[in-house]
C-alpha positions as MATLAB code, in Angstrom:
seq = 'MFLNRTIFGNTLLQWIIALGAFLLILVVFSLVKRTLHNRIKKLADITGKDIVKAVADVIVQTKALFLFIISAYIASLALALPEKTDSILGKIVIISLLVQSAFWGGRILNYWSEVYRRQKIKDDTSSLTAFNAMGFVLRLVLWVVIILLILDNLGINITSLVAGLGIGGIAVALAVQNILGDLFASLSILFDKPFVIGDFVIIDDYLGTIEYIGLKTTRIRSLSGEQLVFSNADLISSRIRNYKRMNERRVVFSVGVIYNTTAEKLEEIPLLIKEIIERKGNVRFDRTHFKQFGNFSLDFEIVYWMQTPDYNIYMDTQQSINLDIYRVFKERGIEFAFPTQTIHINKT';
ca = [
      -3.399  -26.258   67.040;
      -1.962  -23.187   65.467;
      -2.430  -24.321   61.988;
      -6.233  -25.143   62.963;
      -6.923  -21.380   63.506;
      -9.769  -19.993   61.147;
      -8.890  -17.143   58.936;
     -11.443  -15.681   56.625;
     -13.517  -19.109   56.699;
     -10.438  -21.163   56.105;
      -7.867  -22.730   58.410;
      -4.428  -21.440   58.319;
      -3.276  -24.798   57.127;
      -5.635  -24.521   54.098;
      -3.984  -21.022   53.462;
      -0.525  -22.534   53.458;
      -1.536  -25.244   51.231;
      -3.254  -22.761   48.711;
      -0.237  -20.527   48.948;
       2.080  -23.410   48.323;
      -0.280  -24.687   45.491;
      -0.100  -21.116   44.074;
       3.912  -21.076   43.839;
       4.007  -24.502   42.509;
       1.640  -23.752   39.863;
       3.162  -20.414   38.997;
       6.655  -22.061   38.642;
       5.228  -24.907   36.757;
       3.579  -22.492   34.190;
       6.702  -20.346   33.937;
       8.803  -23.317   33.191;
       6.435  -24.727   30.709;
       6.321  -21.331   29.008;
      10.037  -21.018   28.961;
      10.690  -24.654   27.790;
       8.053  -24.529   25.231;
       9.386  -21.284   23.735;
      12.929  -22.544   23.509;
      12.041  -25.833   21.923;
       9.774  -24.087   19.348;
      12.517  -21.287   18.738;
      15.015  -23.863   18.124;
      12.612  -25.505   15.708;
      12.099  -22.314   13.828;
      15.773  -21.843   13.478;
      16.077  -25.219   12.101;
      13.222  -25.377    9.593;
      13.107  -21.392    8.893;
       9.394  -21.507    8.715;
       7.517  -18.192    9.582;
       4.502  -19.908   11.083;
       6.836  -21.716   13.667;
       8.471  -18.325   14.469;
       4.889  -16.868   14.904;
       4.019  -19.528   17.364;
       7.254  -18.951   19.446;
       6.347  -15.009   19.582;
       2.969  -15.754   20.585;
       4.165  -17.798   23.429;
       6.478  -14.925   24.387;
       3.296  -12.721   24.550;
       1.881  -14.760   27.206;
       2.098  -12.110   30.066;
       3.389  -12.983   33.607;
       0.533  -11.205   35.000;
      -1.898  -13.496   33.312;
       0.155  -16.684   34.618;
      -0.004  -15.176   38.158;
      -3.879  -14.628   37.979;
      -4.380  -18.057   36.500;
      -2.396  -19.703   39.099;
      -3.993  -17.666   42.052;
      -7.422  -18.833   40.793;
      -6.473  -22.427   40.504;
      -4.995  -22.219   43.911;
      -8.300  -20.573   45.368;
     -10.158  -23.658   44.466;
      -8.694  -25.419   47.391;
     -10.232  -22.695   49.680;
     -13.927  -22.282   50.816;
     -14.510  -18.555   49.654;
     -17.804  -16.731   49.723;
     -19.871  -16.734   46.610;
     -19.399  -13.239   45.893;
     -15.602  -13.492   46.189;
     -15.730  -16.618   43.868;
     -17.765  -14.458   41.373;
     -15.110  -11.546   41.418;
     -12.213  -14.060   40.898;
     -14.219  -15.615   37.990;
     -14.492  -12.248   36.409;
     -10.866  -11.326   36.945;
      -9.810  -14.423   35.233;
     -12.041  -13.878   32.426;
     -10.939  -10.271   32.049;
      -7.164  -11.396   32.122;
      -8.110  -14.030   29.313;
      -9.467  -11.349   27.305;
      -6.722   -9.177   27.502;
      -4.252  -11.732   27.082;
      -6.230  -12.984   23.826;
      -5.700   -9.276   22.699;
      -2.054   -9.777   22.826;
      -2.118  -13.196   21.200;
      -4.133  -11.775   18.530;
      -2.054   -8.527   18.056;
       0.845  -10.943   17.541;
      -0.675  -13.023   14.919;
      -1.965   -9.776   13.012;
       1.967   -8.753   13.044;
       2.932  -11.994   12.047;
       0.430  -11.732    8.823;
       1.844   -8.097    8.140;
       5.461   -9.289    8.182;
       4.602  -12.120    5.880;
       2.858   -9.798    3.522;
       5.574   -7.200    3.705;
       8.148   -9.645    2.616;
       6.253  -10.621   -0.319;
       5.295   -7.139   -1.706;
       8.360   -5.104   -0.645;
      10.411   -6.212   -3.639;
       7.606   -5.432   -6.563;
       4.942   -3.246   -4.861;
       6.308   -1.105   -2.257;
       3.638    1.457   -2.704;
       0.958   -0.621   -0.887;
       3.091   -1.261    2.351;
       2.165    2.112    4.012;
      -1.549    1.610    3.136;
      -1.225   -1.989    4.355;
       0.226   -0.600    7.768;
      -2.829    1.390    8.125;
      -5.218   -1.262    7.511;
      -3.027   -3.377   10.188;
      -3.433   -0.525   12.711;
      -7.369   -0.313   11.934;
      -7.613   -4.217   12.561;
      -5.525   -3.987   15.911;
      -7.882   -1.136   16.836;
     -11.025   -3.171   16.207;
      -9.559   -5.966   18.102;
      -8.862   -3.922   21.418;
     -12.495   -2.176   20.727;
     -14.100   -5.799   20.741;
     -11.960   -6.915   23.818;
     -12.940   -3.918   25.803;
     -16.465   -4.241   25.151;
     -16.502   -7.902   26.191;
     -14.680   -6.687   29.270;
     -17.229   -4.147   29.964;
     -19.969   -6.847   29.345;
     -18.420   -9.265   31.906;
     -18.185   -6.422   34.301;
     -22.203   -5.977   34.167;
     -22.086   -2.775   32.134;
     -25.044   -2.601   29.533;
     -22.871   -2.450   26.227;
     -26.018   -1.960   24.189;
     -26.659    1.630   25.011;
     -22.911    2.037   25.135;
     -22.551    0.845   21.583;
     -25.509    2.823   20.541;
     -23.888    5.998   22.017;
     -20.547    5.231   20.348;
     -22.383    5.084   17.232;
     -24.094    8.340   17.570;
     -20.598    9.760   18.782;
     -19.148    8.127   16.010;
     -21.151    9.755   13.372;
     -20.368   13.171   14.705;
     -16.762   12.338   14.821;
     -17.027   11.291   11.157;
     -18.510   14.306   10.116;
     -15.882   16.538   11.868;
     -13.055   14.407   10.393;
     -14.614   13.461    6.929;
     -11.699   14.697    5.035;
      -9.247   12.820    7.017;
     -11.455    9.661    6.735;
     -11.975   10.369    3.073;
      -8.051   10.403    2.509;
      -7.694    7.227    4.772;
     -10.274    5.177    2.703;
      -8.739    6.603   -0.637;
      -5.410    5.245    0.662;
      -6.903    1.762    1.063;
      -8.475    1.986   -2.323;
      -5.089    2.800   -3.574;
      -3.741   -0.272   -1.757;
      -6.403   -2.631   -3.280;
      -6.936   -1.097   -6.657;
      -3.176   -0.149   -7.356;
      -3.840    2.402  -10.129;
       0.108    3.339   -9.629;
       2.903    2.078   -7.246;
       6.080    3.939   -6.094;
       8.244    4.541   -8.948;
       5.562    5.199  -11.613;
       5.672    8.029  -13.860;
       2.186    9.737  -13.923;
       0.375   12.778  -15.358;
      -2.242   14.124  -13.263;
      -4.074   17.124  -14.884;
      -1.403   19.469  -15.665;
       1.121   18.037  -13.263;
       3.635   15.115  -13.859;
       6.284   13.410  -12.196;
       7.386   10.183  -10.567;
       5.457    8.638   -7.463;
       7.875    8.969   -4.563;
       5.698    8.290   -1.325;
       2.060    6.931   -0.597;
       0.859    7.774    2.769;
      -2.401    7.680    4.652;
      -3.507   10.987    3.940;
      -1.282   12.262    0.909;
       0.871   11.112   -2.030;
       3.943   12.697   -2.918;
       5.137   13.016   -6.459;
       8.590   14.271   -7.681;
       8.178   16.486  -10.655;
      10.545   16.729  -13.534;
      11.710   20.062  -12.631;
      12.675   18.662   -9.199;
       9.898   19.838   -6.719;
       7.776   17.947   -4.697;
       4.147   17.994   -5.417;
       1.738   16.738   -2.672;
      -1.826   15.474   -3.301;
      -4.463   14.399   -1.108;
      -5.465   10.800   -1.694;
      -9.077   11.653   -2.133;
      -8.272   14.355   -4.664;
      -5.904   11.943   -6.448;
      -8.201    8.913   -6.798;
     -10.987   11.402   -8.215;
      -8.543   12.607  -10.947;
      -7.779   11.249  -14.221;
      -4.321    9.589  -13.980;
      -2.179    8.766  -17.039;
       0.293    6.112  -15.764;
       3.160    6.015  -18.320;
       4.961    3.245  -16.546;
       2.401    0.666  -17.365;
       2.463    1.758  -21.098;
       3.533   -1.237  -23.266;
       4.086    0.711  -26.376;
       4.148    4.385  -27.281;
       2.625    5.913  -30.381;
       4.416    8.769  -31.870;
       2.864   11.014  -34.401;
       4.742   13.855  -36.086;
       4.822   15.950  -39.293;
       7.041   17.239  -41.933;
       6.292   20.129  -44.203;
       7.994   20.615  -47.727;
       7.664   23.644  -49.972;
       4.921   24.204  -52.512;
       7.338   23.818  -55.435;
       8.076   20.310  -54.806;
       7.152   18.272  -57.911;
       4.605   15.438  -57.755;
       7.052   12.732  -58.330;
       9.030   13.823  -55.329;
       5.734   14.002  -53.340;
       4.847   10.410  -54.193;
       8.363    9.339  -53.172;
       8.587   10.987  -49.817;
       6.223    8.383  -47.930;
       8.423    5.477  -49.217;
      11.555    7.334  -48.058;
      10.374    7.973  -44.676;
       9.075    4.604  -44.409;
      12.515    3.092  -45.136;
      14.022    5.413  -42.724;
      11.888    4.331  -39.821;
      11.835    0.668  -40.723;
      15.775    0.437  -40.112;
      15.390    1.642  -36.586;
      15.246   -0.946  -33.658;
      12.339   -0.959  -31.233;
      10.149    0.565  -33.802;
       7.031   -0.529  -35.749;
       6.195    1.469  -38.505;
       2.471    2.511  -38.995;
       1.822    4.845  -41.945;
       2.922    8.066  -43.703;
       0.562   10.047  -45.810;
       0.556   13.524  -47.613;
      -2.015   14.794  -45.021;
      -2.932   18.589  -46.184;
      -1.975   21.615  -47.945;
      -0.988   23.918  -45.194;
      -0.753   27.710  -45.170;
       2.996   27.555  -46.450;
       3.839   24.099  -46.743;
       2.584   20.590  -48.286;
       2.190   18.628  -44.866;
       3.023   14.872  -44.325;
       1.943   12.907  -41.152;
       3.994   10.188  -39.888;
       2.833    7.545  -37.287;
       4.988    4.747  -35.722;
       5.112    2.907  -32.661;
       7.901    2.551  -29.989;
       7.996   -0.918  -28.684;
       9.415    0.336  -25.276;
       7.917    2.839  -22.999;
      11.213    4.352  -22.052;
      11.381    8.069  -22.810;
      14.890    8.469  -23.435;
      14.969    5.665  -25.994;
      11.979    7.241  -27.815;
      13.877   10.643  -28.042;
      16.949    9.071  -29.195;
      15.093    7.280  -31.795;
      13.130   10.424  -33.002;
      16.357   12.146  -33.148;
      17.827    9.527  -35.355;
      14.836    9.594  -37.542;
      14.875   13.428  -37.939;
      18.735   13.413  -38.792;
      18.053   10.691  -41.459;
      15.178   12.502  -43.053;
      17.113   15.693  -43.084;
      20.026   13.847  -45.041;
      17.797   12.069  -47.386;
      15.946   15.194  -48.411;
      19.036   17.079  -48.761;
      20.405   14.419  -51.095;
      17.124   14.173  -53.189;
      16.850   18.108  -53.464;
      13.562   18.171  -51.310;
      13.298   21.417  -49.393;
      11.687   21.677  -46.147;
       8.977   24.533  -45.745;
       9.183   27.411  -43.149;
       6.723   30.349  -42.637;
       6.673   32.455  -45.713;
       4.101   34.957  -47.257;
       3.757   36.119  -50.702;
       2.096   39.332  -51.582;
       0.708   39.884  -55.027;
       0.245   43.653  -56.032;
      -2.309   44.254  -58.857;
      -1.404   47.568  -60.581;
      -4.394   49.213  -62.119;
];
């Protein structure tokens, strides 16, 4: 009979059965994928849970080519194929499974990144860029491992390849050590968090507000308006003063009066200044002392703490204190000193 004709070691009937089985299995897999995705997606919409949405996304990442290869392999089991052909089909299935696993793993990493992003975007936006870099590195590592496993299944000796890659990696690392230094510095900023976007910092002689934290550079908006750009490696090796995290501000200033001021008034000045400062809000008085005999003035040192880090509130408070000191001194007849010089001429 026509159906009993042998083609490549199998009858035509066996090939037709295998083809029918392939089409049936492919249709079943496709229907299962679609049905399972729709039901899990509806469940995700009802529950609103991220993990359920992630499962639905993982199902979507199941590629049609992967289903095609698996269906073809299952259908081929109904045929009597040469051992070499079976071996090749087995390797194709393993490779397709590895590649599909990479897509599934990438989707899981994306889910993890999205959860972290939503948790941190409101209170720690600075870490998002560096975290994206770490996510990229993890995906890169995933694909490198998958590729090495594929090469191993193809019969390639990956031991020597890995050794060669290690030597090449050292050479590349030496060539791009500055870039890698900045990349690892951005990861250090991510985990250590010496500052975040919006913090006011002073770095050496430069000061401003953190505006952007990238993989290689961090950008600061200075008080005068220009943008300052620092490499991340240089930044974390510098001494950074972060004023945003300051709970209190210690304020020290001096007042000088003339040398003709009486001892009674000198004794009265610390009490007057103390009363002025203690009347202010958000202020904790520390001390006032007659500090020294200056070149042209009797100097008093005043120390107090602002209980808020806001610079504008500090300046408003200091201005109010200065005005009150001026008014009280004028009422008490206490004169402020100013640079003067007296020359004594000795006539012989």
